[in-house]
KOLTI-498277 format. One record per residue (C-alpha): residue number from 1; residue in one letter; x, z, y. Coordinates in nm, 3 decimals. Layout:
% KOLTI-498277
atom resi->NUM | resn->a | x->X | z->Z | y->Y .
...
This chain:
% KOLTI-498277
atom resi->1 | resn->m | x->14.143 | z->10.815 | y->14.598 .
atom resi->2 | resn->t | x->13.994 | z->10.825 | y->14.246 .
atom resi->3 | resn->q | x->14.199 | z->11.132 | y->14.162 .
atom resi->4 | resn->t | x->14.066 | z->11.321 | y->14.465 .
atom resi->5 | resn->l | x->13.704 | z->11.224 | y->14.401 .
atom resi->6 | resn->a | x->13.698 | z->11.326 | y->14.033 .
atom resi->7 | resn->p | x->13.760 | z->11.700 | y->14.086 .
atom resi->8 | resn->t | x->13.508 | z->11.703 | y->14.371 .
atom resi->9 | resn->l | x->13.239 | z->11.543 | y->14.153 .
atom resi->10 | resn->e | x->13.313 | z->11.783 | y->13.868 .
atom resi->11 | resn->a | x->13.294 | z->12.080 | y->14.105 .
atom resi->12 | resn->e | x->12.959 | z->11.961 | y->14.238 .
atom resi->13 | resn->q | x->12.824 | z->11.924 | y->13.885 .
atom resi->14 | resn->q | x->12.943 | z->12.270 | y->13.790 .
atom resi->15 | resn->r | x->12.776 | z->12.421 | y->14.096 .
atom resi->16 | resn->a | x->12.454 | z->12.235 | y->14.013 .
atom resi->17 | resn->v | x->12.448 | z->12.355 | y->13.652 .
atom resi->18 | resn->g | x->12.580 | z->12.700 | y->13.741 .
atom resi->19 | resn->p | x->12.365 | z->13.012 | y->13.721 .
atom resi->20 | resn->s | x->12.148 | z->12.967 | y->14.029 .
atom resi->21 | resn->r | x->11.870 | z->13.219 | y->14.076 .
atom resi->22 | resn->a | x->11.604 | z->12.989 | y->13.931 .
atom resi->23 | resn->r | x->11.814 | z->12.898 | y->13.630 .
atom resi->24 | resn->r | x->11.909 | z->13.259 | y->13.566 .
atom resi->25 | resn->a | x->11.540 | z->13.349 | y->13.567 .
atom resi->26 | resn->l | x->11.454 | z->13.067 | y->13.326 .
atom resi->27 | resn->r | x->11.742 | z->13.165 | y->13.100 .
atom resi->28 | resn->a | x->11.634 | z->13.530 | y->13.094 .
atom resi->29 | resn->v | x->11.273 | z->13.440 | y->13.011 .
atom resi->30 | resn->a | x->11.386 | z->13.201 | y->12.735 .
atom resi->31 | resn->i | x->11.603 | z->13.469 | y->12.574 .
atom resi->32 | resn->v | x->11.342 | z->13.745 | y->12.603 .
atom resi->33 | resn->s | x->11.075 | z->13.517 | y->12.453 .
atom resi->34 | resn->c | x->11.281 | z->13.499 | y->12.133 .
atom resi->35 | resn->v | x->11.271 | z->13.875 | y->12.077 .
atom resi->36 | resn->p | x->10.922 | z->13.911 | y->11.919 .
atom resi->37 | resn->y | x->10.979 | z->13.632 | y->11.666 .
atom resi->38 | resn->l | x->11.331 | z->13.742 | y->11.577 .
atom resi->39 | resn->s | x->11.219 | z->14.104 | y->11.544 .
atom resi->40 | resn->l | x->10.937 | z->14.014 | y->11.307 .
atom resi->41 | resn->k | x->11.155 | z->13.788 | y->11.094 .
atom resi->42 | resn->i | x->11.439 | z->14.040 | y->11.067 .
atom resi->43 | resn->a | x->11.189 | z->14.313 | y->10.979 .
atom resi->44 | resn->w | x->11.040 | z->14.097 | y->10.702 .
atom resi->45 | resn->i | x->11.385 | z->14.014 | y->10.564 .
atom resi->46 | resn->a | x->11.457 | z->14.389 | y->10.555 .
atom resi->47 | resn->g | x->11.141 | z->14.446 | y->10.350 .
atom resi->48 | resn->s | x->10.890 | z->14.547 | y->10.616 .
atom resi->49 | resn->r | x->10.526 | z->14.440 | y->10.575 .
atom resi->50 | resn->v | x->10.428 | z->14.464 | y->10.940 .
atom resi->51 | resn->g | x->10.169 | z->14.196 | y->11.014 .
atom resi->52 | resn->i | x->10.138 | z->14.099 | y->10.644 .
atom resi->53 | resn->p | x->9.804 | z->14.184 | y->10.478 .
atom resi->54 | resn->d | x->9.798 | z->14.338 | y->10.131 .
atom resi->55 | resn->n | x->9.670 | z->14.021 | y->9.959 .
atom resi->56 | resn->s | x->9.894 | z->13.775 | y->10.143 .
atom resi->57 | resn->s | x->10.064 | z->13.509 | y->9.933 .
atom resi->58 | resn->l | x->10.386 | z->13.593 | y->10.116 .
atom resi->59 | resn->l | x->10.414 | z->13.906 | y->9.900 .
atom resi->60 | resn->e | x->10.413 | z->13.696 | y->9.583 .
atom resi->61 | resn->h | x->10.724 | z->13.493 | y->9.668 .
atom resi->62 | resn->r | x->10.961 | z->13.742 | y->9.829 .
atom resi->63 | resn->a | x->11.286 | z->13.564 | y->9.743 .
atom resi->64 | resn->s | x->11.189 | z->13.217 | y->9.870 .
atom resi->65 | resn->v | x->11.018 | z->13.365 | y->10.177 .
atom resi->66 | resn->a | x->11.331 | z->13.570 | y->10.256 .
atom resi->67 | resn->v | x->11.543 | z->13.254 | y->10.245 .
atom resi->68 | resn->a | x->11.296 | z->13.069 | y->10.469 .
atom resi->69 | resn->n | x->11.291 | z->13.362 | y->10.713 .
atom resi->70 | resn->s | x->11.670 | z->13.365 | y->10.729 .
atom resi->71 | resn->v | x->11.675 | z->12.995 | y->10.816 .
atom resi->72 | resn->t | x->11.413 | z->13.037 | y->11.088 .
atom resi->73 | resn->v | x->11.606 | z->13.332 | y->11.235 .
atom resi->74 | resn->l | x->11.908 | z->13.106 | y->11.277 .
atom resi->75 | resn->m | x->11.690 | z->12.833 | y->11.429 .
atom resi->76 | resn->d | x->11.536 | z->13.066 | y->11.686 .
atom resi->77 | resn->a | x->11.874 | z->13.223 | y->11.763 .
atom resi->78 | resn->a | x->11.990 | z->12.870 | y->11.851 .
atom resi->79 | resn->v | x->11.747 | z->12.883 | y->12.144 .
atom resi->80 | resn->i | x->11.957 | z->13.163 | y->12.295 .
atom resi->81 | resn->v | x->12.275 | z->12.958 | y->12.250 .
atom resi->82 | resn->l | x->12.111 | z->12.653 | y->12.409 .
atom resi->83 | resn->a | x->11.989 | z->12.860 | y->12.705 .
atom resi->84 | resn->l | x->12.347 | z->12.972 | y->12.769 .
atom resi->85 | resn->v | x->12.496 | z->12.623 | y->12.729 .
atom resi->86 | resn->l | x->12.243 | z->12.478 | y->12.975 .
atom resi->87 | resn->t | x->12.312 | z->12.735 | y->13.246 .
atom resi->88 | resn->r | x->12.688 | z->12.786 | y->13.243 .
atom resi->89 | resn->p | x->12.952 | z->12.558 | y->13.400 .
atom resi->90 | resn->w | x->13.138 | z->12.531 | y->13.069 .
atom resi->91 | resn->g | x->12.824 | z->12.376 | y->12.924 .
atom resi->92 | resn->l | x->12.918 | z->12.049 | y->13.097 .
atom resi->93 | resn->r | x->13.220 | z->12.021 | y->12.867 .
atom resi->94 | resn->v | x->13.008 | z->12.030 | y->12.551 .
atom resi->95 | resn->p | x->13.003 | z->11.684 | y->12.383 .
atom resi->96 | resn->a | x->12.679 | z->11.503 | y->12.458 .
atom resi->97 | resn->w | x->12.571 | z->11.466 | y->12.093 .
atom resi->98 | resn->l | x->12.640 | z->11.833 | y->12.020 .
atom resi->99 | resn->l | x->12.397 | z->11.935 | y->12.292 .
atom resi->100 | resn->a | x->12.141 | z->11.654 | y->12.266 .
atom resi->101 | resn->l | x->12.084 | z->11.692 | y->11.892 .
atom resi->102 | resn->p | x->11.974 | z->12.059 | y->11.891 .
atom resi->103 | resn->a | x->11.775 | z->12.001 | y->12.211 .
atom resi->104 | resn->w | x->11.598 | z->11.709 | y->12.041 .
atom resi->105 | resn->v | x->11.525 | z->11.922 | y->11.732 .
atom resi->106 | resn->a | x->11.393 | z->12.204 | y->11.950 .
atom resi->107 | resn->t | x->11.166 | z->11.954 | y->12.126 .
atom resi->108 | resn->g | x->11.036 | z->11.829 | y->11.792 .
atom resi->109 | resn->l | x->10.957 | z->12.175 | y->11.658 .
atom resi->110 | resn->l | x->10.813 | z->12.325 | y->11.975 .
atom resi->111 | resn->a | x->10.616 | z->12.034 | y->12.126 .
atom resi->112 | resn->p | x->10.342 | z->12.030 | y->11.855 .
atom resi->113 | resn->i | x->10.299 | z->12.407 | y->11.889 .
atom resi->114 | resn->m | x->10.293 | z->12.395 | y->12.269 .
atom resi->115 | resn->a | x->10.019 | z->12.133 | y->12.259 .
atom resi->116 | resn->g | x->9.838 | z->12.248 | y->11.945 .
atom resi->117 | resn->f | x->9.798 | z->12.623 | y->11.992 .
atom resi->118 | resn->p | x->9.617 | z->12.610 | y->12.331 .
atom resi->119 | resn->l | x->9.398 | z->12.326 | y->12.202 .
atom resi->120 | resn->q | x->9.311 | z->12.524 | y->11.893 .
atom resi->121 | resn->l | x->9.213 | z->12.825 | y->12.105 .
atom resi->122 | resn->a | x->8.998 | z->12.600 | y->12.323 .
atom resi->123 | resn->v | x->8.825 | z->12.445 | y->12.021 .
atom resi->124 | resn->d | x->8.761 | z->12.789 | y->11.870 .
atom resi->125 | resn->a | x->8.625 | z->12.918 | y->12.201 .
atom resi->126 | resn->l | x->8.385 | z->12.623 | y->12.227 .
atom resi->127 | resn->g | x->8.275 | z->12.665 | y->11.867 .
atom resi->128 | resn->g | x->8.352 | z->12.302 | y->11.792 .
atom resi->129 | resn->t | x->8.500 | z->12.194 | y->11.460 .
atom resi->130 | resn->a | x->8.616 | z->12.538 | y->11.356 .
atom resi->131 | resn->q | x->8.553 | z->12.601 | y->10.986 .
atom resi->132 | resn->t | x->8.601 | z->12.922 | y->10.791 .
atom resi->133 | resn->p | x->8.858 | z->12.864 | y->10.518 .
atom resi->134 | resn->v | x->8.756 | z->12.934 | y->10.161 .
atom resi->135 | resn->g | x->9.036 | z->13.186 | y->10.121 .
atom resi->136 | resn->s | x->8.963 | z->13.370 | y->10.444 .
atom resi->137 | resn->d | x->8.918 | z->13.700 | y->10.258 .
atom resi->138 | resn->e | x->9.290 | z->13.687 | y->10.176 .
atom resi->139 | resn->p | x->9.460 | z->13.603 | y->10.509 .
atom resi->140 | resn->f | x->9.812 | z->13.472 | y->10.520 .
atom resi->141 | resn->l | x->9.913 | z->13.693 | y->10.817 .
atom resi->142 | resn->d | x->9.734 | z->13.928 | y->11.053 .
atom resi->143 | resn->a | x->9.570 | z->13.739 | y->11.339 .
atom resi->144 | resn->w | x->9.781 | z->13.910 | y->11.606 .
atom resi->145 | resn->v | x->10.102 | z->13.769 | y->11.454 .
atom resi->146 | resn->f | x->10.002 | z->13.412 | y->11.539 .
atom resi->147 | resn->g | x->9.921 | z->13.505 | y->11.897 .
atom resi->148 | resn->v | x->10.253 | z->13.682 | y->11.949 .
atom resi->149 | resn->v | x->10.467 | z->13.421 | y->11.775 .
atom resi->150 | resn->y | x->10.305 | z->13.109 | y->11.918 .
atom resi->151 | resn->t | x->10.294 | z->13.252 | y->12.268 .
atom resi->152 | resn->g | x->10.667 | z->13.313 | y->12.238 .
atom resi->153 | resn->f | x->10.721 | z->12.957 | y->12.117 .
atom resi->154 | resn->i | x->10.528 | z->12.815 | y->12.412 .
atom resi->155 | resn->v | x->10.734 | z->13.019 | y->12.658 .
atom resi->156 | resn->q | x->11.053 | z->12.908 | y->12.482 .
atom resi->157 | resn->g | x->10.947 | z->12.545 | y->12.503 .
atom resi->158 | resn->l | x->10.858 | z->12.562 | y->12.871 .
atom resi->159 | resn->t | x->11.172 | z->12.746 | y->12.981 .
atom resi->160 | resn->l | x->11.415 | z->12.563 | y->12.754 .
atom resi->161 | resn->g | x->11.255 | z->12.230 | y->12.846 .
atom resi->162 | resn->a | x->11.289 | z->12.304 | y->13.217 .
atom resi->163 | resn->l | x->11.654 | z->12.405 | y->13.174 .
atom resi->164 | resn->f | x->11.732 | z->12.092 | y->12.972 .
atom resi->165 | resn->v | x->11.565 | z->11.862 | y->13.225 .
atom resi->166 | resn->l | x->11.767 | z->12.020 | y->13.508 .
atom resi->167 | resn->y | x->12.089 | z->11.997 | y->13.306 .
atom resi->168 | resn->a | x->12.024 | z->11.637 | y->13.197 .
atom resi->169 | resn->r | x->11.939 | z->11.535 | y->13.553 .
atom resi->170 | resn->d | x->12.271 | z->11.671 | y->13.677 .
atom resi->171 | resn->r | x->12.482 | z->11.526 | y->13.394 .
atom resi->172 | resn->w | x->12.307 | z->11.202 | y->13.295 .
atom resi->173 | resn->g | x->12.047 | z->11.139 | y->13.566 .
atom resi->174 | resn->r | x->12.191 | z->10.799 | y->13.664 .
atom resi->175 | resn->l | x->12.116 | z->10.662 | y->13.316 .
atom resi->176 | resn->w | x->11.741 | z->10.659 | y->13.377 .
atom resi->177 | resn->e | x->11.729 | z->10.566 | y->13.743 .
atom resi->178 | resn->g | x->11.511 | z->10.276 | y->13.858 .
atom resi->179 | resn->r | x->11.216 | z->10.097 | y->13.701 .
atom resi->180 | resn->v | x->11.171 | z->9.906 | y->13.380 .
atom resi->181 | resn->w | x->11.176 | z->9.566 | y->13.550 .
atom resi->182 | resn->e | x->11.526 | z->9.639 | y->13.685 .
atom resi->183 | resn->l | x->11.677 | z->9.670 | y->13.337 .
atom resi->184 | resn->p | x->11.931 | z->9.394 | y->13.267 .
atom resi->185 | resn->v | x->11.846 | z->9.153 | y->12.987 .
atom resi->186 | resn->g | x->12.150 | z->9.248 | y->12.783 .
atom resi->187 | resn->v | x->12.060 | z->9.615 | y->12.748 .
atom resi->188 | resn->i | x->11.798 | z->9.560 | y->12.479 .
atom resi->189 | resn->g | x->11.829 | z->9.256 | y->12.259 .
atom resi->190 | resn->a | x->11.650 | z->9.090 | y->11.968 .
atom resi->191 | resn->a | x->11.770 | z->9.351 | y->11.720 .
atom resi->192 | resn->q | x->11.616 | z->9.632 | y->11.924 .
atom resi->193 | resn->r | x->11.288 | z->9.442 | y->11.954 .
atom resi->194 | resn->a | x->11.285 | z->9.403 | y->11.576 .
atom resi->195 | resn->v | x->11.342 | z->9.777 | y->11.536 .
atom resi->196 | resn->a | x->11.055 | z->9.857 | y->11.773 .
atom resi->197 | resn->v | x->10.821 | z->9.624 | y->11.581 .
atom resi->198 | resn->a | x->10.932 | z->9.777 | y->11.249 .
atom resi->199 | resn->a | x->10.855 | z->10.123 | y->11.384 .
atom resi->200 | resn->a | x->10.508 | z->10.010 | y->11.495 .
atom resi->201 | resn->v | x->10.433 | z->9.861 | y->11.150 .
atom resi->202 | resn->l | x->10.559 | z->10.169 | y->10.965 .
atom resi->203 | resn->a | x->10.341 | z->10.387 | y->11.186 .
atom resi->204 | resn->l | x->10.019 | z->10.226 | y->11.062 .
atom resi->205 | resn->l | x->9.990 | z->10.419 | y->10.733 .
atom resi->206 | resn->p | x->10.059 | z->10.770 | y->10.868 .
atom resi->207 | resn->l | x->9.847 | z->10.696 | y->11.175 .
atom resi->208 | resn->a | x->9.550 | z->10.595 | y->10.958 .
atom resi->209 | resn->a | x->9.596 | z->10.897 | y->10.731 .
atom resi->210 | resn->h | x->9.609 | z->11.148 | y->11.016 .
atom resi->211 | resn->l | x->9.308 | z->10.993 | y->11.188 .
atom resi->212 | resn->v | x->9.107 | z->11.015 | y->10.864 .
atom resi->213 | resn->w | x->9.205 | z->11.379 | y->10.814 .
atom resi->214 | resn->a | x->9.139 | z->11.465 | y->11.179 .
atom resi->215 | resn->c | x->8.787 | z->11.318 | y->11.146 .
atom resi->216 | resn->g | x->8.705 | z->11.529 | y->10.840 .
atom resi->217 | resn->g | x->8.810 | z->11.300 | y->10.555 .
atom resi->218 | resn->t | x->8.977 | z->11.452 | y->10.250 .
atom resi->219 | resn->a | x->9.127 | z->11.142 | y->10.083 .
atom resi->220 | resn->g | x->9.483 | z->11.215 | y->9.980 .
atom resi->221 | resn->l | x->9.476 | z->11.587 | y->10.065 .
atom resi->222 | resn->d | x->9.569 | z->11.850 | y->9.807 .
atom resi->223 | resn->e | x->9.322 | z->12.123 | y->9.711 .
atom resi->224 | resn->s | x->9.477 | z->12.394 | y->9.927 .
atom resi->225 | resn->h | x->9.457 | z->12.180 | y->10.241 .
atom resi->226 | resn->v | x->9.097 | z->12.082 | y->10.166 .
atom resi->227 | resn->a | x->9.000 | z->12.447 | y->10.115 .
atom resi->228 | resn->d | x->9.183 | z->12.581 | y->10.421 .
atom resi->229 | resn->r | x->9.075 | z->12.327 | y->10.681 .
atom resi->230 | resn->n | x->8.986 | z->12.486 | y->11.015 .
atom resi->231 | resn->s | x->9.014 | z->12.401 | y->11.383 .
atom resi->232 | resn->g | x->9.392 | z->12.432 | y->11.369 .
atom resi->233 | resn->f | x->9.413 | z->12.176 | y->11.089 .
atom resi->234 | resn->y | x->9.200 | z->11.922 | y->11.275 .
atom resi->235 | resn->v | x->9.389 | z->11.973 | y->11.601 .
atom resi->236 | resn->m | x->9.729 | z->11.926 | y->11.437 .
atom resi->237 | resn->e | x->9.616 | z->11.613 | y->11.252 .
atom resi->238 | resn->a | x->9.489 | z->11.463 | y->11.578 .
atom resi->239 | resn->l | x->9.815 | z->11.556 | y->11.751 .
atom resi->240 | resn->s | x->10.017 | z->11.393 | y->11.473 .
atom resi->241 | resn->a | x->9.837 | z->11.067 | y->11.555 .
atom resi->242 | resn->v | x->9.905 | z->11.122 | y->11.926 .
atom resi->243 | resn->f | x->10.279 | z->11.174 | y->11.872 .
atom resi->244 | resn->l | x->10.292 | z->10.860 | y->11.657 .
atom resi->245 | resn->a | x->10.132 | z->10.665 | y->11.942 .
atom resi->246 | resn->l | x->10.372 | z->10.818 | y->12.198 .
atom resi->247 | resn->a | x->10.681 | z->10.729 | y->11.994 .
atom resi->248 | resn->v | x->10.571 | z->10.373 | y->11.921 .
atom resi->249 | resn->t | x->10.467 | z->10.315 | y->12.283 .
atom resi->250 | resn->g | x->10.800 | z->10.443 | y->12.414 .
atom resi->251 | resn->g | x->10.993 | z->10.223 | y->12.173 .
atom resi->252 | resn->l | x->10.794 | z->9.911 | y->12.255 .
atom resi->253 | resn->l | x->10.821 | z->9.969 | y->12.631 .
atom resi->254 | resn->l | x->11.200 | z->9.999 | y->12.605 .
atom resi->255 | resn->a | x->11.245 | z->9.707 | y->12.367 .
atom resi->256 | resn->f | x->11.013 | z->9.457 | y->12.537 .
atom resi->257 | resn->r | x->11.038 | z->9.598 | y->12.893 .
atom resi->258 | resn->r | x->10.660 | z->9.619 | y->12.928 .
atom resi->259 | resn->g | x->10.511 | z->9.817 | y->13.212 .
atom resi->260 | resn->r | x->10.770 | z->9.666 | y->13.442 .
atom resi->261 | resn->t | x->10.675 | z->9.883 | y->13.740 .
atom resi->262 | resn->l | x->10.707 | z->10.208 | y->13.539 .
atom resi->263 | resn->p | x->11.006 | z->10.433 | y->13.602 .
atom resi->264 | resn->v | x->11.262 | z->10.411 | y->13.322 .
atom resi->265 | resn->r | x->11.233 | z->10.785 | y->13.260 .
atom resi->266 | resn->l | x->10.874 | z->10.746 | y->13.134 .
atom resi->267 | resn->p | x->10.940 | z->10.533 | y->12.820 .
atom resi->268 | resn->l | x->11.252 | z->10.740 | y->12.756 .
atom resi->269 | resn->a | x->11.048 | z->11.061 | y->12.772 .
atom resi->270 | resn->l | x->10.783 | z->10.913 | y->12.540 .
atom resi->271 | resn->a | x->11.052 | z->10.806 | y->12.293 .
atom resi->272 | resn->w | x->11.230 | z->11.145 | y->12.314 .
atom resi->273 | resn->v | x->10.924 | z->11.367 | y->12.264 .
atom resi->274 | resn->g | x->10.745 | z->11.137 | y->12.021 .
atom resi->275 | resn->s | x->11.041 | z->11.071 | y->11.792 .
atom resi->276 | resn->a | x->11.146 | z->11.437 | y->11.789 .
atom resi->277 | resn->a | x->10.798 | z->11.560 | y->11.702 .
atom resi->278 | resn->l | x->10.760 | z->11.304 | y->11.424 .
atom resi->279 | resn->v | x->11.092 | z->11.369 | y->11.254 .
atom resi->280 | resn->c | x->11.113 | z->11.745 | y->11.291 .
atom resi->281 | resn->w | x->10.750 | z->11.837 | y->11.230 .
atom resi->282 | resn->a | x->10.711 | z->11.603 | y->10.931 .
atom resi->283 | resn->g | x->11.041 | z->11.730 | y->10.794 .
atom resi->284 | resn->w | x->10.925 | z->12.089 | y->10.833 .
atom resi->285 | resn->l | x->10.594 | z->12.016 | y->10.655 .
atom resi->286 | resn->s | x->10.782 | z->11.840 | y->10.375 .
atom resi->287 | resn->l | x->11.011 | z->12.140 | y->10.321 .
atom resi->288 | resn->a | x->10.741 | z->12.407 | y->10.350 .
atom resi->289 | resn->p | x->10.625 | z->12.373 | y->9.985 .
atom resi->290 | resn->l | x->10.973 | z->12.479 | y->9.871 .
atom resi->291 | resn->t | x->10.873 | z->12.834 | y->9.966 .
atom resi->292 | resn->d | x->10.592 | z->12.820 | y->9.704 .
atom resi->293 | resn->v | x->10.341 | z->12.922 | y->9.971 .
atom resi->294 | resn->g | x->10.194 | z->12.604 | y->10.119 .
atom resi->295 | resn->g | x->10.065 | z->12.417 | y->9.811 .
atom resi->296 | resn->s | x->10.195 | z->12.088 | y->9.677 .
atom resi->297 | resn->p | x->10.162 | z->11.771 | y->9.890 .
atom resi->298 | resn->t | x->9.999 | z->11.470 | y->9.730 .
atom resi->299 | resn->p | x->10.173 | z->11.130 | y->9.713 .
atom resi->300 | resn->l | x->9.973 | z->11.010 | y->10.016 .
atom resi->301 | resn->m | x->10.077 | z->11.318 | y->10.217 .
atom resi->302 | resn->n | x->10.441 | z->11.261 | y->10.123 .
atom resi->303 | resn->l | x->10.409 | z->10.895 | y->10.223 .
atom resi->304 | resn->a | x->10.261 | z->10.995 | y->10.558 .
atom resi->305 | resn->y | x->10.540 | z->11.245 | y->10.623 .
atom resi->306 | resn->a | x->10.808 | z->10.996 | y->10.516 .
atom resi->307 | resn->g | x->10.652 | z->10.727 | y->10.735 .
atom resi->308 | resn->q | x->10.651 | z->10.961 | y->11.033 .
atom resi->309 | resn->m | x->11.016 | z->11.044 | y->10.986 .
atom resi->310 | resn->m | x->11.117 | z->10.679 | y->10.954 .
atom resi->311 | resn->v | x->10.923 | z->10.587 | y->11.270 .
atom resi->312 | resn->g | x->11.082 | z->10.877 | y->11.457 .
atom resi->313 | resn->i | x->11.432 | z->10.787 | y->11.343 .
atom resi->314 | resn->l | x->11.390 | z->10.422 | y->11.444 .
atom resi->315 | resn->v | x->11.256 | z->10.512 | y->11.789 .
atom resi->316 | resn->a | x->11.531 | z->10.772 | y->11.838 .
atom resi->317 | resn->c | x->11.790 | z->10.504 | y->11.753 .
atom resi->318 | resn->l | x->11.636 | z->10.279 | y->12.017 .
atom resi->319 | resn->g | x->11.669 | z->10.553 | y->12.277 .
atom resi->320 | resn->v | x->12.029 | z->10.631 | y->12.182 .
atom resi->321 | resn->h | x->12.124 | z->10.263 | y->12.193 .
atom resi->322 | resn->f | x->11.957 | z->10.219 | y->12.530 .
atom resi->323 | resn->l | x->12.141 | z->10.517 | y->12.684 .
atom resi->324 | resn->a | x->12.474 | z->10.411 | y->12.532 .
atom resi->325 | resn->e | x->12.439 | z->10.055 | y->12.664 .
atom resi->326 | resn->r | x->12.337 | z->10.172 | y->13.010 .
atom resi->327 | resn->s | x->12.627 | z->10.416 | y->13.024 .
atom resi->328 | resn->a | x->12.870 | z->10.144 | y->12.920 .
atom resi->329 | resn->s | x->12.732 | z->9.898 | y->13.176 .
atom resi->330 | resn->r | x->12.768 | z->10.153 | y->13.455 .
atom resi->331 | resn->k | x->13.126 | z->10.224 | y->13.353 .
atom resi->332 | resn->r | x->13.204 | z->9.854 | y->13.361 .
atom resi->333 | resn->r | x->13.063 | z->9.823 | y->13.713 .
atom resi->334 | resn->t | x->13.273 | z->10.115 | y->13.841 .
atom resi->335 | resn->t | x->13.602 | z->9.988 | y->13.698 .
C-alpha cells in the first residue's frame, strides 16, 4: 500500500510544481526583470560608462568596482537559476538546504529594497525629510539608473517570492499548518527560549542606533554618511529598525508560543523575512567599504551591523530548529 501511494504523491507534487500557465508567466517575468541590471553590470565590467557621471567616485576605483560588479552579476544570475528550480519538476529533488539558503539570501537582499524604494519615492513626493546631500554636484550614478535597477529588483522580489511560496506550499506546506496553540510542548524547549531572549537583548543596541539615525541623529555616523543623508537614508534606517522588530517578534512567538490563536505561518514568515534582511543587508553594508566607494564605518556602525547579523542568525536558527522538529514529529506519527 505504501509503495503504491508514494509514486502517486510524488506525481501529484510534480504536477503542482510543474510549469503551469501562471508559474510560467511568473518565471518569464522574473527572468526578464534581471536583464536591465545584468546588462548594466556587464557593460560596466567591459569599460562602458553608461549611467556613470563624469565626476562619479566609481571612476576612481575601477579595479575594486569591477570585482564588486562581477560578484553582483553572479548574484543576480542566481535569480534565473532559482526561477527555473522553482518551476520545474526536477526542482523537487533539490536538497532542501540547497534551495532554502539562496532563497533566504534573496529575501534578505530584496526585501529592504522592495519596501524602501517605494517609501523613498513617497517621501520625496511629499517633500518630507528629503535633504540635498552635500556632494550632490558630483552624483554617484545618473538618476535613471536607480529607477531602472530598483524597479527590476522589486519585480524580481515579487515574482520570485510568489514562486517560492507556491513551491514551499507544495513541498513543505504541512510543516506550518495549524495555529500556534496547537504546537506540542516538545517542539520548542528551554534552549530555544534562551536563544529567543538572547536575540531580543542583542537587538537593543542596533535598534537604538537605527532609531537615532532615522530621527536625524548623527552620533556614531562617519562623515560621508552625515554629509549624504537624504530621504533614502532615513527610510532605510527606519526599515532596519522594523526588520529588527520583525525578527525578534517572530523568534519570541515561536519560542514562547505567544499569540496562540495566530496561524503558525505568521511567526515563521516574520522570522524568515526579518532574519534574512538583518543578516544579508547588514553583511552587504559591512562589505561595501571594501570597494573604496562607501566611506569607512565607525565602530558604532560596525557594532550595529554585527548586532543585526547575530540577531538574524539566532532567529534563523530558531526557525530551522522548529521546522526540523516538526518534520521529525510528523515522520514519527506516520511510521
